[in-house]
C-alpha positions in Angstrom: -43.1 44.1 -47.3 -45.9 41.4 -47.0 -48.4 43.7 -45.2 -50.9 42.9 -47.9 -50.9 39.3 -46.7 -50.1 39.5 -43.0 -52.2 42.6 -42.5 -51.3 45.9 -40.9 -50.0 45.7 -37.3 -51.1 48.2 -34.7 -48.4 50.5 -33.4 -48.8 49.3 -29.8 -48.6 45.7 -30.8 -45.6 46.3 -33.0 -43.8 48.2 -30.3 -44.5 45.6 -27.7 -43.3 42.8 -30.0 -40.1 44.8 -30.7 -39.4 45.2 -27.0 -40.0 41.5 -26.4 -37.6 40.5 -29.2 -35.0 43.0 -28.0 -35.2 41.7 -24.5 -35.0 38.1 -25.6 -32.0 38.7 -27.8 -30.3 40.5 -24.9 -30.9 37.5 -22.6 -29.5 35.1 -25.2 -26.4 37.3 -25.7 -25.9 37.5 -22.0 -26.0 33.8 -21.7 -23.5 33.3 -24.5 -21.1 35.9 -23.0 -21.3 34.2 -19.6 -20.4 30.9 -21.2 -17.4 32.5 -22.9 -16.2 33.9 -19.6 -16.6 30.6 -17.9 -14.6 28.8 -20.6 -11.8 31.3 -20.3 -11.7 30.9 -16.5 -11.7 27.1 -16.8 -8.8 27.1 -19.2 -6.8 29.4 -16.9 -7.4 27.0 -13.9 -6.4 24.0 -16.0 -3.2 25.8 -17.0 -2.5 26.5 -13.3 -3.1 22.9 -12.4 -0.7 21.8 -15.0 2.0 24.2 -13.7 1.4 23.1 -10.2 2.0 19.5 -11.2 5.2 20.4 -12.9 6.4 22.3 -9.8 5.4 19.3 -7.6 7.5 16.9 -9.7 10.4 19.3 -9.6 10.3 19.6 -5.8 9.9 15.9 -5.5 13.0 15.4 -7.6 14.9 17.8 -5.4 13.8 15.9 -2.3 11.5 18.7 -1.0 8.4 16.6 -0.2 6.7 19.4 1.7 6.6 21.8 -1.3 5.7 19.0 -3.6 2.7 18.1 -1.4 1.7 21.8 -1.3 1.8 22.0 -5.1 -0.3 18.9 -5.4 -3.0 20.4 -3.1 -3.0 23.5 -5.3 -3.4 21.3 -8.4 -6.4 19.5 -6.8 -8.0 22.9 -5.9 -7.6 24.2 -9.4 -9.0 21.1 -11.0 -11.9 21.1 -8.6 -12.9 24.6 -9.5 -12.4 23.9 -13.2 -14.8 21.0 -12.9 -17.3 23.4 -11.2 -17.0 25.8 -14.2 -17.4 22.9 -16.6 -20.8 22.1 -15.1 -21.8 25.7 -15.2 -20.8 25.9 -18.9 -22.9 22.9 -19.7 -25.9 24.3 -17.8 -25.6 27.7 -19.4 -25.3 26.2 -22.9 -28.5 24.1 -22.3 -30.3 27.2 -21.0 -29.2 29.3 -24.0 -30.3 26.7 -26.5 -33.6 26.1 -24.7 -34.3 29.9 -24.6 -33.5 30.2 -28.3 -35.6 27.2 -29.2 -38.6 28.4 -27.2 -38.4 31.9 -28.7 -38.3 30.4 -32.2 -41.2 28.2 -31.6 -43.2 31.0 -30.2 -42.5 33.2 -33.2 -43.4 30.4 -35.6 -46.7 29.9 -33.7 -47.5 33.6 -33.9 -46.7 33.7 -37.6 -48.8 30.6 -38.4 -51.7 32.0 -36.4 -51.6 35.3 -38.2 -51.2 33.6 -41.6 -54.2 31.4 -40.9 -56.4 34.4 -40.0 -55.3 36.3 -43.1 -55.9 33.3 -45.4 -59.4 32.9 -44.0 -60.1 36.6 -44.7 -58.8 36.3 -48.2 -60.9 33.2 -49.0 -64.0 35.2 -48.0 -63.3 37.5 -51.0 -63.1 34.6 -53.4 -66.2 33.0 -54.9 -65.4 29.3 -55.2 -68.0 28.8 -57.9 -66.1 31.2 -60.1 -62.8 29.3 -59.9 -63.6 26.9 -62.7 -64.7 29.7 -65.0 -61.6 31.7 -64.3 -59.4 28.7 -64.9 -61.1 28.0 -68.3 -60.8 31.6 -69.4 -57.1 31.6 -68.5 -56.5 28.4 -70.4 -58.3 29.8 -73.5 -56.2 33.0 -73.2 -53.0 31.0 -73.0 -53.9 28.9 -76.1 -54.8 32.0 -78.1 -51.5 33.6 -77.1 -49.6 30.5 -78.1 -51.3 30.3 -81.5 -50.6 34.0 -82.1 -46.9 33.5 -81.1 -46.5 30.6 -83.5 -48.0 32.5 -86.3 -45.7 35.5 -85.8 -42.7 33.2 -85.5 -43.1 31.3 -88.8 -40.9 32.5 -91.7 -42.3 35.0 -94.1 -41.6 35.3 -97.9 -39.7 32.0 -98.2 -42.5 29.4 -98.4 -42.8 29.1 -102.2 -43.4 25.3 -102.8 -42.0 25.4 -106.3 -38.8 27.1 -105.1 -38.5 24.5 -102.3 -38.9 21.7 -104.8 -36.3 23.1 -107.1 -33.8 23.4 -104.3 -34.5 19.8 -103.1 -33.9 18.6 -106.6 -30.6 20.4 -106.9 -29.5 18.9 -103.6 -30.4 15.4 -104.8 -28.0 15.9 -107.8 -25.0 16.7 -105.5 -24.0 13.0 -105.3 -23.9 12.6 -109.0 -21.9 15.7 -109.6 -19.4 15.1 -106.8 -16.9 13.4 -109.1 -17.2 16.2 -111.7 -16.6 18.8 -109.0 -13.4 17.0 -108.0 -12.0 17.4 -111.5 -12.2 21.2 -111.4 -8.7 22.8 -111.7 -8.0 26.1 -110.1 -5.6 28.5 -111.7 -2.4 29.8 -110.1 -2.7 32.8 -107.8 -2.6 35.9 -110.0 0.5 38.1 -109.7 -1.1 41.3 -111.0 -4.4 43.1 -111.7 -4.2 42.3 -115.4 -4.1 38.6 -114.8 -7.2 38.6 -112.7 -9.5 39.3 -115.6 -8.0 36.5 -117.7 -8.5 33.7 -115.1 -11.0 30.9 -116.1 -11.6 27.6 -114.4 -10.8 24.8 -116.9 -12.1 21.3 -116.7 -11.1 18.1 -118.5 
């Protein structure tokens, strides 16, 4: 989408980059899947160690020390292997994060390098001495457009000064006529069409 800025890529370079990205993504996914598998195995071993401890306590309660000792040895074996898996999980997680971080840094570096080259190429097409002239012309155009917009936005046909003055005078008399307006009596609601024409507002 931004080929105008970043420039067109060669097919060979694009294909190579796609293969590298695909391979890197696969490596990261494999590492994460390995971690998930190790976590499951560790949980299973811890569960077995817990069951072995329960069995050992049960045999000890029944006075069978031989079976109790055997169960405790199994418990230790399960816990030992679970600790091994725990170390593997930590190492795989660190490896996965380091791989992802390195890949991201490399991609950012490539993008920044490509962007710098394109910016330099674009700047070669711009005459620095013309920038001030372009800016002044743009400012003048904006001011002219603003003036035109204001002119088109002002009201038309209702700017008669004499009419405005008469309205303002009428509004100034509202306070003096407020009491008189309060004395107006309205007739009762008419009951038929004949009464409507006979209604008149009466004042004191």
